[in-house]
N, C-alpha and C positions, 0 to 999 in steps of 0.2 A: 712412383706415385700411385701406389694402389689404391683403388676405391670401388665403389659400387656405381654404376651408370644406370641409364634407363633399361627397363626390363631386365635388371640384374647382371648385365654385362659388366665384368670387372674391368676397370681401366688400369692398363699396366703402364702407360706413359703419357705424359701431357706435355708438349713442347710447343712454346712461341715460335712462330715462323715470321721472316722477314719479307719484305717486298710489297708493295702496296702503300697507299698513302692516305686511305680513309678508314680502313678496317683494321680490327685486331684480328690476327688469324692464328689458330692453334691446332696442331696435329694431335689427335686423340687416337691411341691405340688400346683397343680393346679385346675382348676374348672373341667377339664377333668380327672384328676386322680393323681396318685403319680408316679414320674419317678426318675430315677438316670441319672445323668450328668457326665460322665466321661471326663477328660481332661488330657493331659498329663502334668505330675508334671516335676520338674527339673531333676529328675534322668532318664527319660524314655528312652534316648538314650545310657544308660548302654548296655554292652554286654548281648545278649540274648533276648533282646525285640524285637519282629517282630510283627508289628501291622497287617500286611495282615495274617499271620498263626494265630494270636490271633483272628482275627475277623472270619475266617473259622471255627476254634474250636468252638468258641461261638456260631456261627450259627448252626452247628451241635448239641451242647448240647442242645441249645434252642429247636430245632427240635424234640429232644428226651425228652424234658419236664424236663430237668436238669439245665436249665439256664433260665432267662428272654428273652424275645424277643427283639431284637435290633430294635429300631422304627427309628432311623436315625443315620448317622454317616458322618463324613466328608471323602472325597475321600483319603485323606492321613492317616486317622486313628488318627488324634491327638484329635479327640473327638467323642464320641457317646453318644446316649440317648437310655435308654431302660427301660421297665417296672421296677418299684420298687417292690422289694419283701422284706418283712419285715424279718429281721432275726438277728443273732448275729454273731460277728467276731469269727472265728474258733481259737483255740489255739492248741498248739503241742500235748495236749492230745487228741484232736478230732481225729487225724490221726492215734492213736494206737487203735482205737475202730472198730471192725468187722462190727457193726450195722448201 
């Protein structure tokens, strides 16, 4: 799905990702690298979703090397772009492991 991204970066692939219950997630591959676009999904207004708090926690986790850096986001938090880190979706079994 070729196209022009921000700053002229050519988009070579755009793929919907699964996992998450509130957001729509997209992997965006460009000439400049691989990125994650997160946009609010239909359930984002459910109780407990606080984009301001989420942004602070994400920035702190990224600073500690535990999450990808946020590269851009809207003032309202309804979308953000961060570095893409290849991995897998966690399962409930992962939460029971101490390592």
